[in-house]
VEXDREN-2710 file (C-alpha; in Angstrom, 1 decimal):
% VEXDREN-2710
k/r/px/py/pz
1/MET/-123.0/-80.3/143.8
2/SER/-123.8/-81.0/140.1
3/LYS/-121.1/-81.6/137.5
4/LYS/-122.0/-78.3/135.8
5/HIS/-121.7/-76.3/139.0
6/LYS/-118.5/-78.2/139.9
7/LYS/-116.9/-77.3/136.5
8/GLN/-117.9/-73.6/137.0
9/SER/-116.4/-73.6/140.5
10/GLU/-113.1/-75.1/139.2
11/LYS/-112.9/-72.4/136.5
12/ILE/-113.5/-69.7/139.0
13/GLU/-110.7/-71.1/141.2
14/GLU/-108.4/-71.2/138.2
15/GLN/-109.1/-67.6/137.4
16/ARG/-108.5/-66.5/140.9
17/ALA/-105.2/-68.4/141.0
18/ILE/-104.1/-66.6/137.8
19/GLU/-105.3/-63.2/139.1
20/ASN/-103.5/-63.5/142.5
21/ASN/-100.2/-64.6/141.0
22/ASP/-98.0/-61.6/140.2
23/ASP/-95.6/-63.7/138.2
24/ILE/-98.4/-64.8/135.8
25/LYS/-99.7/-61.3/135.1
26/ALA/-96.7/-60.3/133.0
27/GLN/-96.8/-63.5/131.0
28/LYS/-98.6/-64.2/127.7
29/THR/-99.0/-68.0/128.2
30/VAL/-100.8/-69.6/131.1
31/GLU/-100.7/-73.3/132.0
32/VAL/-103.1/-74.5/134.6
33/THR/-102.1/-77.7/136.3
34/SER/-104.0/-80.2/138.4
35/ILE/-100.9/-81.1/140.4
36/GLY/-100.9/-79.4/143.8
37/THR/-99.5/-80.0/147.3
38/LYS/-101.9/-83.0/147.9
39/ALA/-100.4/-84.8/144.8
40/ALA/-96.9/-83.7/145.9
41/GLY/-97.3/-85.0/149.4
42/PHE/-99.0/-88.2/148.3
43/ALA/-96.1/-88.9/145.8
44/TYR/-93.4/-88.3/148.4
45/LEU/-95.2/-90.4/151.0
46/MET/-95.5/-93.3/148.4
47/CYS/-91.8/-92.9/147.6
48/ILE/-91.0/-93.5/151.2
49/VAL/-93.4/-96.4/151.6
50/PHE/-92.3/-98.1/148.4
51/SER/-88.7/-97.5/149.2
52/ILE/-89.0/-99.2/152.6
53/VAL/-91.0/-102.2/151.2
54/PHE/-88.8/-102.7/148.2
55/SER/-85.6/-102.4/150.2
56/LEU/-86.8/-105.1/152.6
57/ILE/-87.8/-107.4/149.8
58/LEU/-84.5/-106.8/147.9
59/THR/-82.2/-107.2/150.9
60/PRO/-81.2/-110.8/149.9
61/LEU/-80.0/-109.5/146.5
62/TYR/-78.0/-106.7/148.1
63/LYS/-76.2/-109.2/150.4
64/ILE/-74.9/-111.2/147.5
65/ASP/-71.4/-110.1/146.7
66/SER/-71.9/-110.1/143.0
67/PHE/-72.4/-107.5/140.3
68/MET/-75.6/-108.8/138.6
69/PRO/-77.8/-109.4/141.7
70/LYS/-77.2/-105.9/142.9
71/MET/-77.8/-104.5/139.4
72/GLY/-81.2/-106.2/139.4
73/ALA/-82.1/-104.9/142.8
74/TYR/-81.2/-101.3/141.7
75/ILE/-83.3/-101.6/138.6
76/ILE/-86.3/-102.9/140.5
77/LEU/-85.9/-100.1/143.1
78/GLN/-85.9/-97.4/140.3
79/VAL/-88.9/-98.9/138.6
80/MET/-90.9/-98.4/141.8
81/PHE/-91.2/-94.7/140.8
82/VAL/-93.6/-95.8/138.0
83/GLY/-95.8/-97.2/140.8
84/VAL/-95.6/-93.9/142.6
85/VAL/-96.9/-92.0/139.6
86/ALA/-99.6/-94.6/139.0
87/VAL/-100.8/-94.4/142.6
88/VAL/-100.9/-90.6/142.5
89/ALA/-103.0/-90.7/139.4
90/MET/-105.4/-93.2/141.0
91/PHE/-105.9/-91.5/144.4
92/THR/-105.7/-87.8/143.6
93/LYS/-107.3/-85.5/141.0
94/ALA/-103.9/-85.0/139.4
95/ASN/-103.0/-86.6/136.0
96/PRO/-99.2/-86.7/136.0
97/ILE/-98.7/-88.4/132.7
98/LYS/-100.8/-85.8/130.9
99/GLU/-99.2/-82.9/132.8
100/PHE/-95.6/-83.8/131.8
101/ASN/-96.3/-83.1/128.2
102/PHE/-93.2/-84.9/126.8
103/LYS/-93.9/-83.5/123.4
104/LYS/-92.9/-80.1/124.6
105/THR/-89.3/-79.4/123.8
106/ALA/-87.2/-76.5/125.0
107/HIS/-84.9/-74.7/122.6
108/TYR/-81.7/-76.6/121.9
109/SER/-79.7/-73.8/123.6
110/SER/-81.4/-74.7/126.9
111/TYR/-80.1/-78.3/126.7
112/LEU/-76.6/-77.0/125.9
113/ILE/-76.5/-74.4/128.6
114/PHE/-78.0/-76.5/131.4
115/GLY/-76.1/-79.6/130.3
116/PHE/-72.8/-77.8/130.5
117/THR/-73.8/-76.2/133.8
118/ALA/-74.6/-79.6/135.4
119/VAL/-71.1/-80.9/134.7
120/ALA/-69.3/-77.7/135.4
121/VAL/-71.1/-77.1/138.8
122/LEU/-70.4/-80.8/139.7
123/PHE/-66.6/-80.2/139.4
124/CYS/-66.9/-76.8/141.2
125/PHE/-68.5/-78.4/144.3
126/THR/-66.3/-81.5/144.3
127/MET/-63.5/-80.1/146.5
128/PHE/-66.1/-78.5/148.8
129/ALA/-67.9/-81.9/149.1
130/ASN/-64.5/-83.5/150.0
131/ALA/-63.9/-80.9/152.6
132/PHE/-67.4/-81.5/154.0
133/GLU/-66.8/-85.3/154.2
134/LEU/-63.4/-84.6/155.8
135/GLY/-65.1/-82.4/158.4
136/LEU/-67.6/-85.2/159.2
137/PHE/-64.7/-87.7/159.5
138/LYS/-62.8/-85.4/161.9
139/ILE/-65.8/-85.1/164.3
140/GLY/-66.3/-88.9/164.4
141/TYR/-68.6/-89.7/161.5
142/ASN/-67.9/-93.0/159.8
143/VAL/-67.5/-92.0/156.2
144/SER/-67.4/-95.4/154.5
145/ALA/-68.3/-96.9/151.2
146/ASP/-71.9/-98.2/150.8
147/ALA/-71.9/-102.0/151.1
148/ASN/-74.7/-102.1/148.5
149/GLN/-72.9/-100.0/146.0
150/ILE/-72.4/-101.4/142.5
151/VAL/-68.8/-101.6/141.6
152/PRO/-68.1/-102.2/137.9
153/HIS/-65.0/-104.3/137.1
154/ASN/-64.8/-103.8/133.4
155/VAL/-66.1/-101.4/130.7
156/GLY/-69.1/-103.6/130.0
157/GLU/-70.2/-103.5/133.6
158/LEU/-69.5/-99.7/133.6
159/PHE/-72.0/-99.2/130.8
160/MET/-74.6/-101.3/132.6
161/THR/-73.9/-99.2/135.8
162/ILE/-74.4/-96.0/133.8
163/PHE/-77.8/-97.3/132.6
164/THR/-78.9/-98.3/136.1
165/ILE/-77.5/-95.5/138.3
166/ALA/-77.4/-92.6/135.8
167/LEU/-80.1/-93.1/133.2
168/LEU/-82.9/-94.7/135.2
169/PRO/-82.8/-92.2/138.1
170/ALA/-82.6/-89.4/135.6
171/ILE/-85.9/-90.4/134.2
172/PHE/-87.9/-91.7/137.1
173/GLU/-86.6/-89.4/139.9
174/GLU/-87.1/-86.3/137.7
175/VAL/-90.7/-87.3/137.0
176/VAL/-91.5/-87.5/140.7
177/PHE/-89.3/-84.8/142.3
178/ARG/-89.6/-82.1/139.7
179/GLY/-92.6/-83.2/137.7
180/ILE/-94.8/-83.7/140.8
181/ILE/-93.2/-82.4/144.0
182/PHE/-91.7/-79.2/142.6
183/LYS/-94.7/-78.5/140.4
184/GLY/-97.1/-79.3/143.2
185/THR/-95.5/-76.8/145.6
186/LEU/-95.3/-73.9/143.2
187/GLN/-98.5/-72.5/144.6
188/TYR/-96.4/-71.3/147.5
189/GLY/-94.1/-69.4/145.2
190/THR/-91.0/-70.4/143.2
191/PRO/-88.4/-69.9/146.1
192/VAL/-90.5/-72.1/148.4
193/ALA/-91.0/-74.7/145.7
194/VAL/-87.2/-74.8/145.0
195/ILE/-86.4/-75.2/148.7
196/LEU/-89.1/-77.9/149.4
197/SER/-88.3/-80.0/146.3
198/THR/-84.6/-79.8/147.1
199/LEU/-85.2/-80.7/150.7
200/CYS/-87.3/-83.7/149.7
201/PHE/-84.7/-84.8/147.1
202/THR/-81.8/-84.5/149.5
203/LEU/-83.4/-86.2/152.5
204/PHE/-84.7/-89.0/150.4
205/HIS/-81.2/-90.2/149.6
206/GLY/-80.8/-90.7/153.4
207/SER/-77.1/-89.8/153.8
208/ILE/-75.5/-86.8/155.3
209/GLU/-72.4/-87.5/153.2
210/GLN/-74.4/-86.8/150.0
211/THR/-75.9/-83.5/151.3
212/VAL/-73.7/-81.1/149.3
213/TYR/-74.1/-82.9/145.9
214/GLN/-77.9/-83.6/146.3
215/ALA/-78.7/-80.1/147.6
216/VAL/-76.8/-78.3/144.8
217/LEU/-78.3/-80.6/142.1
218/GLY/-81.8/-80.2/143.5
219/VAL/-81.6/-76.4/143.2
220/GLU/-80.2/-76.7/139.6
221/LEU/-82.9/-79.1/138.5
222/ALA/-85.7/-77.1/140.0
223/LEU/-84.7/-73.9/138.4
224/ALA/-84.1/-75.6/135.1
225/TYR/-87.6/-77.1/135.1
226/TYR/-89.2/-73.8/136.1
227/VAL/-87.6/-71.8/133.4
228/THR/-88.0/-74.4/130.5
229/GLY/-91.0/-76.4/131.5
230/ASP/-89.3/-79.3/129.7
231/ILE/-88.7/-82.3/132.0
232/LYS/-86.3/-83.7/129.4
233/VAL/-83.8/-80.9/130.2
234/ASN/-83.8/-82.1/133.8
235/MET/-83.3/-85.7/132.7
236/LEU/-80.3/-84.7/130.7
237/MET/-78.8/-82.8/133.6
238/HIS/-79.4/-85.5/136.1
239/PHE/-78.0/-88.2/133.7
240/LEU/-74.8/-86.2/133.0
241/ASN/-74.3/-85.5/136.7
242/ASN/-74.5/-89.2/137.6
243/ALA/-72.7/-90.5/134.5
244/VAL/-69.7/-88.2/135.0
245/VAL/-69.3/-89.3/138.7
246/LEU/-69.5/-93.0/137.7
247/ILE/-67.0/-92.6/134.8
248/TYR/-64.6/-90.5/136.9
249/THR/-64.8/-93.0/139.8
250/TYR/-64.2/-96.0/137.5
251/PHE/-61.0/-94.6/135.9
252/MET/-59.6/-92.5/138.8
253/GLY/-60.8/-94.5/141.8
254/ALA/-62.5/-93.2/144.9
255/GLY/-61.3/-92.8/148.4
256/LEU/-61.8/-90.8/151.6
257/VAL/-59.8/-87.5/151.8
258/THR/-58.1/-87.7/155.2
259/SER/-56.4/-84.3/155.1
260/MET/-56.7/-81.0/153.2
261/PRO/-54.3/-78.0/153.5
262/VAL/-55.8/-74.6/154.2
263/TRP/-55.2/-73.4/150.6
264/GLN/-57.3/-76.2/149.2
265/ILE/-60.2/-75.2/151.6
266/VAL/-59.9/-71.6/150.4
267/VAL/-60.0/-72.8/146.7
268/ALA/-63.0/-75.0/147.6
269/PHE/-64.9/-71.9/148.7
270/ILE/-63.9/-70.0/145.7
271/LEU/-65.1/-72.8/143.4
272/VAL/-68.4/-72.8/145.3
273/ALA/-68.8/-69.2/144.5
274/VAL/-68.0/-69.9/140.8
275/GLY/-70.5/-72.8/140.8
276/CYS/-73.3/-70.6/142.3
277/GLY/-72.5/-68.0/139.7
278/LEU/-72.8/-70.6/136.9
279/ILE/-76.2/-71.7/138.2
280/TYR/-77.4/-68.0/138.4
281/LEU/-76.0/-67.2/134.9
282/SER/-77.5/-70.4/133.3
283/TYR/-80.9/-69.7/134.7
284/PHE/-81.0/-66.1/133.5
285/ALA/-79.3/-66.9/130.2
286/VAL/-82.1/-69.3/129.3
287/LYS/-84.7/-67.0/130.6
288/LYS/-83.3/-64.2/128.5
289/LEU/-83.1/-66.3/125.4
290/LYS/-86.8/-67.2/125.7
291/LYS/-89.3/-64.7/124.5
292/GLU/-91.6/-65.7/127.3
293/THR/-91.5/-68.0/130.2
294/THR/-94.3/-70.6/130.5
295/PRO/-95.8/-70.0/133.9
296/ILE/-97.3/-72.8/136.0
297/VAL/-100.5/-72.0/137.9
298/VAL/-101.7/-74.5/140.5
299/ILE/-105.4/-74.9/141.1
300/LYS/-106.3/-74.0/144.7
301/GLU/-106.9/-77.2/146.7
302/GLU/-109.0/-78.0/149.7
303/LYS/-107.9/-76.9/153.2
304/HIS/-105.0/-78.8/154.8
305/SER/-103.9/-80.3/151.5
306/ASN/-100.3/-79.9/152.6
307/VAL/-100.7/-82.3/155.5
308/LEU/-99.4/-85.4/153.5
309/LEU/-96.3/-83.5/152.4
310/ILE/-95.5/-82.4/156.0
311/ILE/-96.0/-86.0/157.3
312/ALA/-93.8/-87.4/154.5
313/ILE/-91.0/-84.8/155.1
314/PHE/-91.1/-85.5/158.8
315/MET/-90.8/-89.3/158.2
316/VAL/-87.8/-89.0/155.9
317/LEU/-86.2/-86.4/158.2
318/VAL/-86.4/-88.9/161.1
319/ASN/-84.8/-91.5/158.9
320/TRP/-82.1/-89.1/157.8
321/ILE/-81.3/-88.2/161.4
322/PHE/-81.3/-91.9/162.4
323/ASN/-78.8/-92.7/159.7
324/THR/-76.6/-89.8/160.7
325/LEU/-76.5/-90.8/164.4
326/VAL/-75.6/-94.4/163.4
327/GLY/-72.8/-92.9/161.3
328/PHE/-71.5/-91.2/164.5
329/GLY/-71.4/-94.5/166.2
330/ILE/-74.6/-94.3/168.2
331/ASN/-76.2/-97.7/168.4
332/PHE/-79.9/-98.2/168.8
333/ASN/-81.0/-101.5/170.4
334/PHE/-84.7/-102.1/169.8
335/ALA/-84.6/-105.6/171.0
END
């Protein structure tokens, strides 16, 4: 096929995508993206591969019971996401850097609303997350502190920890999980994209203990990106979420909740309802403030373009289940 015919074919596919998308018909602005499920699947698969490789390489640093070596290992592990974006750009038709359009800035009210929501929802779900961990503990799961966790011992180390565990993930993880994976699965509809990107985000962290926080945060971030189209809003939300947890843990300490009276469990569910309401209100408040929502149309890809994403999700799900079983005391002897 000649280049001329190829371009004409791509334009026809773009037009069909626009015409077949009911959400787009009511909009004034149309954005066509080259990021589809193939790019999303490739990005997620590379996240898994890079994570395994880097973790094995950095194991010696994690084993050193010192602040700086672990700090260095975390920084290197986060920078791997740059490699993910580069590989996606090299081996797919997608151009992630161009697609992100960092010059686009949402209205300041969007930053304020979603920034406040990120912190408020975090506190709303904290008691429920504690109840969830307590439930795991009661049925035999070993809820223990991560041996590789960075523990700051002074304010200087706290700021370095915030940079490493709050700022870097806020930038790199948002570029991959919302900028590529969420955007790449939008061709299946917004609800499916929210669920898939949240599932990928939650499973990637590999721990059943973090399920509540990661799932809630994943939904928040996906909706924020969809309604604003500004990845910087997501970065702010992600940063605030992680930073607040780190600061609170540093000053207040952290420990396993070994008991919880019934009234606290009831309050936990009430706060969950409040948190869900805040997510709903923030999404529609920002949507209402905007004169129009910038839609995202995904170019139709070749058949079976979702295979990589399915394989990647299966791999990370197996790892998540393995970690969960180990937490319940099931030993696997592969010798």
